[in-house]
C-alpha positions in Angstrom: 155.4 -144.8 70.0 156.5 -146.5 73.2 158.9 -149.2 73.6 156.1 -151.1 74.7 155.0 -150.8 70.8 152.2 -152.7 69.1 153.2 -156.0 67.8 153.0 -157.9 64.5 149.7 -159.4 64.3 150.5 -162.3 62.9 147.2 -163.3 61.1 144.8 -160.5 59.7 141.8 -161.5 62.1 141.5 -157.6 62.7 140.9 -157.3 59.1 137.7 -159.4 59.1 136.8 -158.4 62.1 136.5 -155.0 61.1 134.5 -156.0 57.9 131.9 -157.7 60.1 131.5 -154.7 62.0 131.2 -152.2 59.1 128.7 -155.0 57.6 126.5 -154.5 60.6 126.7 -150.7 60.5 125.8 -151.1 56.9 122.6 -153.0 57.7 121.7 -151.2 60.9 121.8 -147.9 59.0 119.3 -149.3 56.3 117.2 -150.8 58.5 116.7 -148.1 60.8 114.8 -144.9 60.3 117.0 -142.3 60.9 116.9 -138.8 60.4 118.6 -138.2 57.1 121.2 -135.9 58.0 122.1 -138.0 61.0 121.9 -141.0 58.3 123.9 -139.4 55.7 126.8 -138.4 58.7 127.1 -142.1 59.8 127.4 -143.4 56.3 129.9 -140.7 55.2 131.8 -141.7 58.4 131.6 -145.4 57.3 132.9 -145.1 54.1 135.7 -143.2 55.7 136.5 -146.1 57.9 136.2 -148.5 54.7 138.3 -146.5 52.7 141.0 -146.2 55.3 140.9 -150.0 56.1 141.6 -150.5 52.3 144.5 -148.4 52.2 147.9 -149.8 52.8 149.8 -146.3 53.1 151.2 -145.5 56.6 150.4 -142.1 57.9 153.0 -140.8 59.8 151.8 -137.2 61.4 154.3 -134.6 62.7 153.1 -132.6 65.6 154.9 -129.9 67.5 154.5 -126.2 68.9 155.2 -123.5 66.9 158.9 -122.8 66.9 159.7 -126.5 67.9 161.9 -127.4 65.2 159.0 -129.2 63.2 159.7 -128.0 59.7 163.7 -128.2 60.4 163.3 -132.1 61.1 160.9 -132.2 58.0 163.2 -130.6 56.0 166.3 -132.8 57.0 164.4 -135.7 56.2 164.0 -134.3 52.2 167.5 -133.1 52.5 166.7 -129.6 51.4 165.6 -126.5 52.6 161.7 -127.1 51.3 159.0 -126.1 54.0 159.1 -122.6 55.2 159.2 -122.5 58.8 156.3 -122.3 60.8 157.1 -118.6 61.9 156.3 -117.9 58.2 153.3 -119.8 57.4 150.2 -118.4 57.6 147.9 -121.0 55.9 145.7 -122.8 58.0 145.9 -126.1 56.5 148.0 -129.7 56.8 150.9 -130.2 54.4 151.0 -133.8 53.0 154.4 -135.0 51.9 153.9 -138.1 49.6 156.5 -139.9 47.8 156.4 -140.0 43.8 158.7 -141.6 41.4 160.4 -139.3 38.7 159.6 -135.8 39.3 158.4 -133.5 42.2 155.2 -131.6 42.1 152.5 -129.7 44.3 148.6 -129.9 44.4 146.6 -127.4 46.1 142.8 -127.6 46.8 141.2 -124.4 46.8 137.8 -123.5 49.0 135.8 -124.3 45.8 137.4 -127.8 45.8 139.3 -127.0 42.9 142.7 -128.8 42.7 145.6 -127.1 41.2 149.0 -128.4 40.2 152.2 -126.9 39.9 153.9 -126.2 37.6 151.0 -125.7 35.1 149.3 -122.4 33.5 146.0 -122.7 36.0 148.3 -122.7 38.8 150.5 -119.6 37.6 147.2 -117.7 36.9 146.0 -118.5 40.2 149.3 -117.0 42.0 149.1 -114.3 39.5 151.9 -114.9 37.6 152.5 -115.8 33.8 153.0 -119.2 33.3 156.8 -120.0 32.6 157.7 -116.9 34.6 157.7 -118.5 38.0 157.4 -119.8 40.6 160.2 -121.6 39.0 161.0 -124.1 42.0 158.7 -126.1 44.5 160.4 -124.1 47.1 159.2 -120.8 45.5 155.8 -122.4 44.8 155.6 -123.6 48.6 156.7 -120.2 49.8 154.0 -118.5 47.9 150.9 -120.8 48.9 152.2 -120.8 52.2 153.4 -117.5 53.4 151.4 -115.1 51.1 147.9 -113.7 50.9 147.2 -116.6 48.7 147.3 -118.7 52.1 143.6 -117.7 52.8 142.5 -119.5 49.9 144.1 -123.0 50.6 142.2 -126.0 51.8 145.2 -128.4 51.2 148.4 -129.0 50.4 150.2 -132.0 49.0 154.2 -132.0 48.1 155.1 -134.8 45.9 159.2 -135.9 46.1 160.9 -138.3 44.5 162.7 -139.0 47.8 161.0 -141.5 49.9 160.4 -140.4 53.6 161.1 -142.7 56.4 160.5 -145.6 54.1 158.2 -147.3 51.4 154.7 -146.5 51.4 154.8 -143.8 54.1 153.0 -140.4 53.9 154.2 -137.4 56.1 151.6 -135.4 57.2 153.2 -131.7 58.6 150.4 -130.3 60.9 150.2 -126.8 62.2 151.7 -125.8 65.4 149.3 -126.1 67.9 150.1 -123.8 70.3 149.6 -120.8 68.0 146.6 -118.6 69.1 144.6 -119.6 65.7 142.3 -121.8 67.3 142.0 -123.6 63.4 145.4 -124.7 63.7 144.9 -126.7 67.1 141.6 -128.1 65.1 143.9 -129.0 62.1 146.2 -130.7 64.2 143.3 -132.8 66.3 142.0 -134.1 63.1 145.3 -135.3 62.0 145.6 -137.0 65.2 142.4 -139.1 64.1 144.2 -139.9 60.8 147.5 -140.6 61.9 148.8 -144.3 62.5 152.2 -143.1 63.7 153.1 -140.0 65.5 156.0 -138.0 65.8 156.0 -135.4 68.5 159.0 -133.0 68.7 160.0 -131.4 71.4 162.5 -128.6 71.8 165.4 -129.5 74.0 165.3 -126.2 75.6 161.4 -126.1 76.5 160.6 -129.7 75.9 157.7 -130.0 78.0 155.1 -127.1 78.0 151.7 -127.1 79.5 150.0 -126.7 75.5 152.5 -130.2 74.8 150.8 -131.8 77.8 147.3 -131.2 77.5 147.6 -132.1 73.8 149.4 -135.4 74.9 146.9 -136.3 77.0 143.9 -135.1 74.7 143.9 -135.8 71.2 147.1 -138.3 71.7 145.8 -140.1 74.4 145.1 -143.1 72.0 148.4 -143.0 70.5 150.8 -143.0 73.5 151.6 -146.7 72.3 152.2 -145.0 68.9 154.4 -142.0 69.5 157.9 -141.5 69.1 159.5 -138.3 70.3 162.1 -136.5 68.8 164.1 -134.2 71.2 165.5 -131.4 68.6 167.5 -128.4 69.1 170.3 -130.5 71.3 172.8 -128.4 70.0 171.7 -125.3 71.8 172.8 -127.3 75.2 176.1 -128.4 76.5 177.3 -131.5 75.7 177.3 -132.4 79.3 174.0 -131.1 79.4 172.4 -133.8 76.8 172.1 -136.7 79.5 170.3 -134.7 81.9 168.0 -133.3 79.3 167.2 -136.6 77.9 166.3 -138.0 81.3 164.3 -135.0 82.6 161.8 -135.6 79.3 161.8 -139.2 80.2 160.4 -138.7 83.5 157.9 -136.4 82.5 156.6 -138.5 79.7 156.3 -141.6 82.2 154.1 -139.2 84.2 151.9 -138.5 81.6 151.4 -142.5 81.8 153.9 -143.3 78.9 155.4 -146.3 80.6 158.5 -146.5 78.2 158.7 -143.7 76.0 160.9 -143.8 72.6 162.7 -140.6 73.1 164.9 -139.7 69.9 167.6 -136.9 70.8 169.2 -134.9 68.0 170.0 -131.8 66.1 168.3 -131.8 62.8 168.9 -127.8 61.7 172.9 -129.0 62.3 172.6 -131.9 60.2 170.6 -130.1 57.6 173.4 -127.6 57.6 175.9 -130.3 57.1 173.8 -131.8 54.1 173.2 -128.4 52.4 176.0 -126.5 53.3 178.5 -125.5 50.5 181.0 -128.0 49.7 179.3 -130.4 51.8 178.3 -133.5 49.8 179.1 -136.6 52.4 178.8 -136.8 56.3 181.3 -135.6 57.9 183.4 -136.0 61.0 180.3 -133.7 63.1 178.3 -136.1 65.5 175.1 -134.3 64.5 174.4 -135.8 61.3 175.4 -139.0 62.3 173.1 -138.8 65.2 170.6 -137.6 63.1 170.6 -140.3 60.4 170.6 -143.0 63.2 167.4 -141.1 64.4 166.1 -141.5 61.0 166.9 -145.0 60.3 165.1 -146.1 63.8 162.2 -143.9 62.8 162.0 -146.0 59.4 162.5 -149.3 60.8 159.6 -148.8 63.3 157.5 -147.8 60.8 158.4 -150.8 58.7 157.7 -153.2 61.3 154.7 -151.8 63.1 153.0 -150.9 59.6 150.0 -153.4 60.2 149.3 -152.9 63.8 149.7 -149.1 63.5 147.0 -149.2 60.6 145.2 -151.7 62.7 145.0 -149.4 65.3 144.1 -146.5 63.3 141.4 -148.3 61.4 139.8 -149.6 64.8 140.0 -146.6 66.4 138.1 -145.0 63.6 135.7 -148.0 63.8 135.2 -147.2 67.4 134.5 -143.8 67.1 132.1 -144.7 64.1 130.3 -147.2 66.7 130.2 -144.8 69.3 128.4 -142.3 66.9 125.8 -144.8 65.7 125.3 -145.6 69.5 124.5 -142.2 70.1 122.3 -141.6 67.3 120.0 -144.5 67.9 119.8 -143.5 71.4 118.7 -140.3 70.4 116.4 -141.7 67.7 115.2 -143.8 70.7 114.1 -140.9 72.7 112.9 -138.9 70.0 110.4 -142.1 69.4 110.0 -142.7 72.6 108.4 -138.9 73.1 106.2 -139.4 69.7 104.6 -142.5 71.4 104.0 -140.8 74.4 102.3 -137.9 72.7 100.2 -140.3 70.5 99.0 -142.4 73.1 98.3 -139.2 75.1 96.3 -138.0 71.9 93.5 -139.8 70.8 89.6 -140.3 70.2 88.7 -143.4 70.9 84.7 -143.0 70.9 83.8 -140.2 68.8 80.0 -140.6 69.5 80.7 -140.0 73.0 82.7 -136.9 72.2 80.1 -135.3 70.6 77.9 -136.5 73.0 79.7 -134.7 75.7 79.6 -131.6 73.4 76.0 -132.2 73.2 75.0 -132.3 76.9 77.5 -129.1 77.8 75.5 -127.0 75.4 72.3 -128.1 76.1 73.2 -127.4 79.7 74.4 -124.0 79.2 71.4 -122.9 77.0 69.2 -124.5 79.3 70.3 -122.5 81.9 69.9 -119.3 79.7 66.2 -120.4 79.3 65.9 -120.4 83.1 67.3 -117.1 83.7 64.9 -115.6 80.8 62.2 -117.0 82.4 63.0 -115.7 86.2 64.0 -112.5 84.5 60.2 -111.8 83.6 58.1 -109.7 86.5 54.5 -110.1 85.6 53.4 -107.7 88.4 55.7 -104.9 87.4 54.3 -105.4 83.9 50.7 -105.6 85.1 51.0 -102.1 86.6 52.8 -100.4 83.8 49.6 -101.6 81.8 47.2 -100.4 84.2 48.9 -97.0 84.3 48.7 -97.0 80.3 45.0 -97.8 80.3 44.1 -95.3 83.5 45.6 -92.6 81.2 44.2 -93.7 78.0 40.3 -92.9 79.6 41.5 -90.3 81.7 39.9 -86.7 81.5 37.4 -85.9 78.5 39.1 -89.0 76.7 36.1 -90.9 78.1 33.5 -88.8 76.6 34.5 -89.7 72.9 33.6 -93.5 73.7 35.2 -94.8 70.1 38.5 -93.0 70.3 38.6 -93.9 74.0 37.8 -97.9 73.3 40.3 -97.9 70.0 42.9 -96.3 72.6 42.3 -98.9 75.1 42.3 -101.8 72.9 45.3 -100.8 71.3 47.1 -100.2 74.7 46.0 -103.4 75.7 47.1 -105.4 72.5 50.3 -103.9 71.9 51.7 -104.1 75.4 51.1 -107.9 75.5 52.3 -108.7 72.5 55.6 -106.5 73.4 56.0 -108.0 76.3 55.6 -111.6 74.9 58.1 -110.9 72.0 60.3 -109.0 74.4 60.5 -112.1 76.6 60.6 -114.7 73.9 62.9 -112.9 71.5 65.1 -112.1 74.3 65.4 -115.9 75.2 65.7 -117.0 71.7 68.7 -114.8 71.0 70.4 -115.6 73.7 70.0 -119.2 73.1 71.0 -118.7 69.8 74.5 -116.9 70.8 75.1 -120.1 73.3 74.5 -122.3 70.7 76.7 -120.3 68.4 79.7 -120.2 70.8 79.2 -124.0 71.4 79.4 -124.5 67.8 82.6 -122.5 67.5 84.1 -124.1 70.4 83.3 -127.8 68.8 85.0 -126.7 65.6 88.0 -125.2 67.4 88.0 -128.5 69.8 87.7 -131.0 66.8 90.3 -129.2 64.4 92.7 -129.5 67.4 92.1 -133.0 68.1 92.3 -134.1 64.1 95.0 -131.7 63.4 97.3 -133.4 66.3 95.8 -137.0 65.6 96.5 -136.8 62.1 100.1 -135.7 62.4 101.3 -138.0 65.2 99.4 -141.0 63.1 101.7 -140.4 60.4 99.3 -138.7 58.0 100.9 -137.0 54.9 97.8 -134.6 53.9 96.8 -131.6 55.5 94.1 -131.9 57.7 90.8 -130.3 56.6 89.3 -127.4 58.3 86.6 -128.5 60.7 83.2 -127.5 59.4 81.2 -124.3 60.7 78.0 -125.2 61.6 75.7 -122.5 61.2 72.9 -122.0 63.6 69.7 -122.2 62.3 66.6 -119.7 63.3 65.1 -120.5 66.3 61.2 -120.0 66.5 59.5 -116.6 66.6 57.0 -116.2 69.6 53.7 -116.8 68.2 51.0 -114.4 69.3 48.0 -115.5 67.6 47.2 -117.2 70.8 47.0 -113.7 72.5 45.1 -112.2 69.8 42.2 -115.3 69.9 42.2 -114.8 73.9 41.7 -110.7 73.9 38.8 -111.7 71.0 37.4 -114.2 73.3 37.5 -112.0 76.2 35.7 -109.2 74.4 33.1 -111.4 73.5 32.4 -112.3 76.5 32.1 -108.9 78.0 30.1 -107.9 75.3 27.6 -110.8 75.9 27.3 -110.1 79.6 24.2 -109.0 80.9 26.1 -106.5 83.0 27.3 -104.9 79.5 24.1 -105.1 78.1 22.7 -101.4 78.8 20.6 -99.7 76.1 21.5 -97.8 73.0 24.8 -96.5 74.5 26.1 -99.8 74.7 24.9 -101.1 71.8 26.7 -98.1 69.9 29.9 -98.2 71.9 30.0 -102.1 71.1 29.5 -101.4 67.4 32.0 -98.7 67.3 34.6 -101.0 69.5 34.2 -103.7 67.0 34.6 -101.9 64.1 37.8 -99.8 65.7 39.4 -103.2 67.1 37.8 -106.4 66.6 37.9 -108.5 69.9 39.0 -106.4 72.3 37.5 -103.4 71.1 34.0 -105.2 71.3 34.3 -105.6 75.2 36.1 -102.3 75.7 33.5 -100.3 73.6 30.6 -102.3 75.1 31.8 -101.5 78.6 32.1 -97.6 77.6 29.0 -97.5 76.0 27.2 -98.7 78.9 28.8 -97.0 81.2 28.2 -93.4 79.3 24.7 -94.2 78.7 24.1 -94.8 82.8 26.6 -92.2 84.4 28.8 -89.6 84.0 32.3 -89.7 82.6 34.2 -89.7 86.1 31.4 -92.4 87.3 31.9 -94.2 84.0 35.6 -94.1 84.2 35.6 -95.6 87.6 33.3 -98.2 87.0 35.2 -99.0 83.7 38.6 -99.4 85.2 36.9 -101.6 88.0 35.5 -104.0 85.5 38.1 -104.1 83.0 41.5 -104.3 85.2 40.3 -108.1 86.3 39.6 -108.8 82.4 43.2 -107.4 81.6 44.8 -109.0 84.4 43.4 -112.3 83.2 44.6 -111.4 79.8 47.8 -110.7 81.3 47.8 -114.2 83.0 47.0 -116.3 79.7 49.9 -114.2 78.0 52.3 -115.4 80.7 51.3 -118.8 80.1 51.6 -118.5 76.1 55.3 -117.1 76.8 55.9 -120.4 79.2 54.7 -122.4 76.2 57.0 -120.4 73.5 60.3 -121.0 75.6 59.2 -124.6 75.5 59.2 -124.0 71.7 62.8 -122.4 71.9 64.1 -125.4 74.3 62.9 -127.7 71.4 64.3 -125.6 68.5 67.7 -125.9 70.9 67.7 -129.3 71.0 67.1 -129.6 67.4 69.8 -127.5 66.5 72.5 -129.3 68.7 71.2 -132.2 67.3 71.6 -131.0 63.7 75.4 -129.8 64.8 76.0 -133.3 66.1 74.5 -135.0 63.1 76.5 -133.0 60.7 80.1 -133.7 62.3 79.0 -137.4 62.9 78.0 -137.8 58.9 81.3 -135.8 57.9 83.8 -137.0 60.2 82.6 -140.2 61.7 84.6 -142.3 59.3 87.6 -140.2 59.0 87.8 -140.2 62.5 87.7 -144.2 62.8 90.5 -144.3 60.1 92.6 -141.8 62.0 92.4 -144.1 65.3 93.3 -147.1 63.1 96.1 -145.2 61.8 97.0 -144.3 65.0 97.1 -147.9 66.4 99.1 -148.8 63.2 101.8 -145.6 64.4 102.0 -146.7 67.6 102.8 -150.1 67.0 105.4 -148.8 64.5 106.7 -146.4 67.0 107.1 -149.0 69.4 109.0 -151.5 67.1 111.4 -148.4 66.0 111.9 -148.2 69.8 112.6 -152.0 70.3 115.0 -151.8 67.3 116.6 -148.5 68.4 117.3 -150.5 71.7 118.6 -153.4 70.5 120.7 -151.4 67.7 122.4 -149.3 70.6 123.1 -152.3 72.9 124.6 -154.0 69.5 126.7 -151.1 69.1 128.1 -150.8 72.7 128.8 -154.4 72.7 130.7 -154.0 69.4 132.6 -151.1 70.3 133.7 -153.4 73.5 134.8 -155.8 71.0 136.7 -153.4 69.1 138.5 -152.0 72.4 139.3 -155.4 73.3 140.9 -156.0 69.9 143.0 -152.7 69.8 144.4 -153.6 73.2 145.3 -156.9 72.1 147.3 -155.0 69.1 149.5 -153.4 71.8 152.4 -155.8 72.8 156.0 -155.6 73.7 158.4 -154.7 71.2 160.3 -157.9 70.3 163.3 -155.8 69.5 163.4 -154.7 73.5 162.4 -157.9 75.3 
């Protein structure tokens, strides 16, 4: 507290203002779709503010560095050496000192959130003693709780005393020294600052303004400068003529920190406590220490009584400001999250599913068509014809021409097998490659569609898991039809057999008959040629004449096979088109309506996201404006102390 202390608020307008802000927070948390964890945390803070606003108890927190005389000051208030010194305390908790009419007591909260009371059997059992055997006094109980190995099991300590500390309705919070190495002690002191209506800061006269203290005053206690009183302890360690200078130095240093009129209360609580508790001392003696201390105590009690409402208002308004700041931060984060989701949803959509399938169909036909073109270009008729001619010549070489029937069969089989192999190889290779392309494209479609569907379903707010896109089986493409080759060869054989050039007597007739029996069609013309040649000339001449006349006919057959291969490749292309259409139709039948439904859900979700973003923006702006109103109200509670005016 400073001499420019908060004044009494004549009407209780701050209470109705706080209630209005809290109602708005309630409504906002109910209306906004915030993450459950953040919403629950805000509601917990909201309940804490509501509870504090409804609690008339004044909370005075005592802060000080270790060995500053804080415990001694509190013991002087209590008129007994109840609290152990900070040097002996090992627990990491704030001790609450509360008035209770009648008898004294102690409550200890454990990590399991169990509450143990002294004196009781459970408390004695927890301390490892038999009930009735100890701890026998409140001092002993506190000593055991705060300074032994039990301290690590303590999460809260509440001392109940029949002595009223600093007036009616006042609860005192004894915080751990904030200069100790244990970080948890400072965190507890910071937390206590947030609960404190008034703050008593203990300054030892021999080392009053350390950097640790300055850091704490300008940090956790920066909002309490108008609610702070500074108790300058251990004054007895200075000579009497040094007292005024010590007070002046500390006041100047506090003013340098922005505390315009600090309330500085010099005293020697230790000496005063000795006078109260010392042997044979029952009433205040002639020493100046006890009267000075009693005057300081009375001044603090008077300030607590006079500033109760404004101090509580300042605490509630501070907590409310923090709550509104947390609401603003949370809805801002939610707005950013909704914005990201809206942008992702906008970027991911299937507005035209038929166009999606059409594009895939076109890509697939282009890729497969390119494979067919490469297959057609890879065929080399000249090389194939040369290999066939070499095979035919070998079949009638040497004495093989003398056995007309066997030679005719060999030549016929060679021509048929070669041409069939060429046709089958060319068409099958093209069909296989096109089939691979279609299968690969179908897999790509399945992956692309599954990815698009799953992402769209998730962003559109679907609760079900997106089914796996169908894996379309590629139907067999048509096998090469070589029946036309057989018909062509048969027709050529018949043509040659009927030719006047080949009808040359019994040898020709015998050869033709044998050839037709061995290899219908092609055997006829080959056998006829062999028979005629054998009947008229010797083997060499017959072979040359046969090859001379057979080669054009075989070449014509080879050309005809090329035409048939081209026709078969066209059939492969037609089968490819049918396969692509089948894939597209299956997707369209199975997923067309589903994608339309998802697109509708996407539009709905985008509208919800946009509405959520707008609501968050509005809530954040309102939280910011309300926080400014609370800050103005908080400032309005700070006025000159009438006693000092």
